[in-house]
C-alpha positions in Angstrom: 69.7 -14.1 26.9 73.2 -13.0 25.7 74.2 -16.6 26.1 71.5 -17.5 23.6 72.9 -14.9 21.1 76.4 -16.4 21.5 75.0 -19.9 20.9 73.4 -18.6 17.7 76.6 -16.9 16.6 79.0 -19.9 17.1 77.6 -22.0 14.2 77.3 -18.9 12.1 81.0 -18.2 12.5 81.9 -21.8 11.8 79.9 -21.6 8.6 81.5 -18.3 7.6 84.9 -19.7 8.4 84.4 -22.5 5.9 83.5 -20.2 3.0 86.1 -20.3 0.2 86.7 -17.7 -2.4 85.0 -19.8 -5.1 81.8 -19.7 -3.0 81.4 -16.0 -3.1 79.5 -15.9 -6.4 77.2 -18.8 -5.5 73.5 -18.1 -5.3 71.8 -18.2 -1.9 68.2 -18.8 -0.7 67.9 -15.0 -0.6 67.4 -14.7 -4.3 68.6 -11.1 -4.4 72.0 -12.0 -2.9 74.8 -14.2 -3.8 77.2 -15.3 -1.0 79.3 -12.2 -1.2 76.3 -9.9 -1.3 74.8 -11.6 1.7 78.0 -11.2 3.6 78.1 -7.5 2.6 74.5 -7.2 3.7 75.3 -8.6 7.1 78.4 -6.4 7.4 76.5 -3.3 6.3 73.7 -3.6 9.0 75.7 -5.2 11.8 77.1 -1.9 13.2 73.5 -0.6 13.6 72.5 -3.8 15.4 75.6 -3.4 17.6 74.7 0.2 18.3 71.2 -0.7 19.2 72.4 -2.6 22.1 74.0 0.5 23.5 70.9 2.6 22.6 73.1 4.5 20.1 72.0 5.4 16.6 74.8 4.0 14.5 74.6 4.4 10.7 75.0 1.2 8.7 78.4 0.5 7.2 80.9 -2.2 7.3 84.2 -2.3 9.1 87.2 -1.9 6.9 89.4 -4.9 5.9 89.0 -8.3 4.4 85.4 -9.5 4.8 86.3 -12.6 6.8 88.2 -10.6 9.5 85.7 -7.8 9.5 82.9 -10.3 10.0 84.6 -12.1 12.9 85.4 -8.7 14.5 81.9 -7.4 14.0 80.2 -10.5 15.5 82.5 -10.2 18.5 81.6 -6.6 18.9 77.9 -7.3 18.5 78.0 -10.1 21.1 79.9 -7.8 23.6 77.4 -5.0 23.1 74.4 -7.3 23.7 75.9 -9.0 26.8 74.5 -6.7 29.5 70.9 -7.3 30.5 70.3 -3.6 30.0 70.9 -3.9 26.3 67.7 -6.1 26.1 65.5 -3.6 28.0 63.6 -0.5 26.9 63.5 1.0 23.5 66.3 1.5 20.9 66.9 2.4 17.3 68.8 0.8 14.4 70.4 4.0 13.2 67.4 6.1 12.5 64.8 7.9 14.6 62.2 5.1 14.6 62.3 3.3 18.0 61.8 -0.4 18.5 61.7 -2.6 21.7 65.3 -3.6 22.4 64.3 -7.2 22.9 62.8 -7.2 19.4 66.1 -5.9 17.9 68.0 -8.5 19.9 65.7 -11.2 18.4 66.6 -9.8 15.0 70.3 -10.2 15.7 69.8 -13.8 16.8 67.6 -14.4 13.7 70.3 -12.9 11.5 72.8 -15.4 12.8 70.5 -18.4 12.3 68.6 -17.5 9.1 71.5 -16.0 7.2 73.8 -18.6 8.6 71.5 -21.2 7.1 71.4 -19.3 3.9 75.2 -19.3 3.7 75.4 -23.0 4.7 73.0 -24.0 2.0 74.7 -21.9 -0.6 78.1 -23.4 0.2 77.0 -27.0 0.8 77.6 -27.0 4.5 75.5 -28.4 7.3 73.9 -25.9 9.6 72.8 -26.8 13.1 71.8 -24.8 16.2 70.7 -26.0 19.5 67.0 -26.5 20.2 66.7 -23.5 22.5 68.2 -21.2 19.9 65.9 -22.6 17.1 62.8 -22.3 19.3 63.7 -18.7 20.2 64.2 -17.9 16.5 60.9 -19.4 15.5 59.1 -17.4 18.2 60.8 -14.2 17.1 60.1 -14.8 13.4 56.5 -15.5 14.3 56.4 -12.3 16.3 57.7 -10.2 13.4 56.6 -12.1 10.3 53.8 -9.8 9.2 55.8 -6.7 9.8 58.8 -8.3 8.0 56.7 -9.1 5.0 55.3 -5.6 4.8 58.8 -4.2 4.9 60.1 -6.7 2.2 62.4 -8.4 4.7 60.6 -11.7 4.5 59.0 -13.3 1.5 55.7 -15.1 1.5 55.5 -18.0 3.9 56.7 -21.2 2.3 54.8 -24.4 3.1 56.2 -27.2 5.3 54.6 -30.2 6.8 52.9 -29.9 10.2 55.6 -32.3 11.5 58.6 -30.4 10.1 61.4 -29.6 12.5 61.1 -26.2 14.1 64.1 -24.8 12.1 62.3 -25.6 8.9 59.1 -24.0 10.3 61.1 -20.8 11.1 62.7 -20.8 7.7 59.3 -21.3 6.0 57.8 -18.5 8.1 60.6 -16.2 7.0 59.8 -17.0 3.3 62.6 -19.5 2.8 62.1 -22.9 1.3 63.8 -25.4 3.6 64.4 -27.7 0.6 66.3 -24.9 -1.3 69.5 -26.1 -3.0 71.9 -24.3 -5.3 
């Protein structure tokens, strides 16, 4: 499964690598975040997601340094932490005392790469594409946690898409994103 996470992270890193300084104030499909705020959001929570793989409660907070280098470093650390099969087993936490199944948190990490990668791509006029296995996995994980995500304010109301929409669009819609969003 760690291979799936790496395959989700690769397009995310490519998208992030193409973000220019003038993009940072652009709106994103996450209406509460511009590009910089979405990057900051990812950097804030990523250490907790990394720690979850090691079954360690790590408080949120970004690595120091320029955001582009901090983000690349954090993604590499997160992928390394989730590489062992044991990371995906049992229960874990995301910095607090509330425990969650480790595979659910791993699914959140993959979802962060894909959903927020798509958000950043749309906001910066880039093409976003993940392989079919990654997208199918993300759809299943979003479906698994959509009701809980909505109750926690993580996902918005489900957007509508056609029955024949590509699976990525269905995952986006299920997470409350409009697949037709543009800046």
